[in-house]
GUDRENLUM-678323 format. One record per residue (C-alpha): residue number from 1; residue in three letters; x, y, z negated. Coordinates in pm, 1 decimal. Layout:
<recs>
{nr->NUM rest->Ala xx->X yy->Y zz->Z}
...
</recs>
This chain:
<recs>
{nr->1 rest->Unk xx->-972.0 yy->11973.2 zz->8666.1}
{nr->2 rest->Unk xx->-835.8 yy->12079.0 zz->9052.8}
{nr->3 rest->Unk xx->-951.3 yy->11893.5 zz->9305.1}
{nr->4 rest->Unk xx->-666.8 yy->11661.4 zz->9421.8}
{nr->5 rest->Unk xx->-597.1 yy->11710.9 zz->9875.1}
{nr->6 rest->Unk xx->-672.8 yy->11480.4 zz->10091.7}
{nr->7 rest->Unk xx->-384.7 yy->11302.1 zz->10211.3}
{nr->8 rest->Unk xx->-316.7 yy->11424.9 zz->10507.2}
{nr->9 rest->Unk xx->-311.3 yy->11820.0 zz->10324.6}
{nr->10 rest->Unk xx->-119.0 yy->11696.0 zz->10038.7}
{nr->11 rest->Unk xx->107.3 yy->11503.0 zz->10305.4}
{nr->12 rest->Unk xx->199.0 yy->11849.7 zz->10482.6}
{nr->13 rest->Unk xx->262.4 yy->11976.1 zz->10099.4}
{nr->14 rest->Unk xx->504.4 yy->11750.4 zz->10066.8}
{nr->15 rest->Unk xx->671.0 yy->11756.2 zz->10383.5}
{nr->16 rest->Unk xx->648.6 yy->12156.9 zz->10362.6}
{nr->17 rest->Unk xx->871.1 yy->12166.9 zz->10007.9}
{nr->18 rest->Unk xx->1067.2 yy->11941.6 zz->10113.7}
{nr->19 rest->Unk xx->1186.8 yy->12140.3 zz->10436.6}
{nr->20 rest->Unk xx->1235.3 yy->12409.7 zz->10200.9}
{nr->21 rest->Unk xx->1487.6 yy->12217.1 zz->9902.3}
{nr->22 rest->Unk xx->1646.4 yy->12113.3 zz->10281.9}
{nr->23 rest->Unk xx->1689.0 yy->12442.7 zz->10330.1}
{nr->24 rest->Unk xx->1928.2 yy->12543.7 zz->10095.5}
{nr->25 rest->Unk xx->1764.2 yy->12918.7 zz->10057.4}
{nr->26 rest->Unk xx->1598.9 yy->12888.3 zz->9722.4}
{nr->27 rest->Unk xx->1742.0 yy->12965.7 zz->9346.3}
{nr->28 rest->Unk xx->1794.7 yy->12667.3 zz->9137.2}
{nr->29 rest->Unk xx->1442.5 yy->12820.2 zz->8960.2}
{nr->30 rest->Unk xx->1198.4 yy->12777.0 zz->9263.3}
{nr->31 rest->Unk xx->1415.2 yy->12508.9 zz->9394.7}
{nr->32 rest->Unk xx->1338.6 yy->12296.1 zz->9018.4}
{nr->33 rest->Unk xx->990.0 yy->12385.6 zz->9024.3}
{nr->34 rest->Unk xx->978.8 yy->12262.4 zz->9411.0}
{nr->35 rest->Unk xx->1070.1 yy->11939.5 zz->9335.5}
{nr->36 rest->Unk xx->896.3 yy->11932.3 zz->9093.8}
{nr->37 rest->Unk xx->545.9 yy->11987.0 zz->9196.5}
{nr->38 rest->Unk xx->721.5 yy->11712.5 zz->9476.6}
{nr->39 rest->Unk xx->774.9 yy->11489.0 zz->9257.5}
{nr->40 rest->Unk xx->396.2 yy->11501.3 zz->9193.9}
{nr->41 rest->Unk xx->220.4 yy->11518.2 zz->9479.3}
{nr->42 rest->Unk xx->409.5 yy->11205.0 zz->9617.2}
{nr->43 rest->Unk xx->328.2 yy->11032.2 zz->9320.6}
{nr->44 rest->Unk xx->-90.6 yy->11153.6 zz->9378.3}
{nr->45 rest->Unk xx->-23.9 yy->11036.1 zz->9720.3}
{nr->46 rest->Unk xx->82.0 yy->10725.8 zz->9602.0}
{nr->47 rest->Unk xx->-221.8 yy->10678.8 zz->9423.4}
{nr->48 rest->Unk xx->-413.4 yy->10727.1 zz->9692.8}
{nr->49 rest->Unk xx->-294.5 yy->10451.0 zz->9949.7}
{nr->50 rest->Unk xx->-289.2 yy->10218.9 zz->9668.3}
{nr->51 rest->Unk xx->-654.8 yy->10315.3 zz->9606.5}
{nr->52 rest->Unk xx->-694.6 yy->10342.7 zz->9977.0}
{nr->53 rest->Unk xx->-519.4 yy->9988.6 zz->9986.2}
{nr->54 rest->Unk xx->-768.8 yy->9810.4 zz->9726.9}
{nr->55 rest->Unk xx->-1012.6 yy->9908.3 zz->9904.6}
{nr->56 rest->Unk xx->-960.6 yy->9755.7 zz->10200.2}
{nr->57 rest->Unk xx->-878.1 yy->9408.0 zz->10004.0}
{nr->58 rest->Unk xx->-1215.8 yy->9453.5 zz->9854.6}
{nr->59 rest->Unk xx->-1357.8 yy->9471.0 zz->10220.2}
{nr->60 rest->Unk xx->-1203.4 yy->9119.6 zz->10312.5}
{nr->61 rest->Unk xx->-1294.0 yy->8922.0 zz->10052.4}
{nr->62 rest->Unk xx->-1596.8 yy->8891.0 zz->10146.9}
{nr->63 rest->Unk xx->-1670.0 yy->8499.5 zz->10035.6}
{nr->64 rest->Unk xx->-1708.3 yy->8265.7 zz->10370.3}
{nr->65 rest->Unk xx->-1341.5 yy->8553.5 zz->10548.0}
{nr->66 rest->Unk xx->-1712.1 yy->8752.1 zz->10591.2}
{nr->67 rest->Unk xx->-1633.1 yy->9109.4 zz->10630.1}
{nr->68 rest->Unk xx->-1858.6 yy->9317.3 zz->10274.8}
{nr->69 rest->Unk xx->-1827.3 yy->9630.7 zz->10152.5}
{nr->70 rest->Unk xx->-1840.5 yy->9616.4 zz->9740.0}
{nr->71 rest->Unk xx->-1935.9 yy->9949.9 zz->9456.6}
{nr->72 rest->Unk xx->-1550.3 yy->9949.5 zz->9397.0}
{nr->73 rest->Unk xx->-1655.5 yy->10000.3 zz->8984.0}
{nr->74 rest->Unk xx->-1755.6 yy->9587.8 zz->9040.2}
{nr->75 rest->Unk xx->-1461.0 yy->9522.5 zz->9199.4}
{nr->76 rest->Unk xx->-1290.5 yy->9639.3 zz->8935.4}
{nr->77 rest->Unk xx->-1397.7 yy->9423.7 zz->8711.6}
{nr->78 rest->Unk xx->-1389.4 yy->9112.2 zz->8880.7}
{nr->79 rest->Unk xx->-1026.5 yy->9131.4 zz->8882.4}
</recs>
């Protein structure tokens, strides 16, 4: 299994792909390959954002309004 790029690296790569597609200089096969990579990368980035949002919610969900961190595995079971 390949390592997932950091969010910033993924965003940079997605921006590069968009620029390549917008340039109009790619062949149809190259454009389709870049588009497919972009869709997959976009989905991975959406998952990273959703996970970050969930982690923030866990941190804010302390008892009595207190902020506290909980292990992610326990938080999944409580939902």
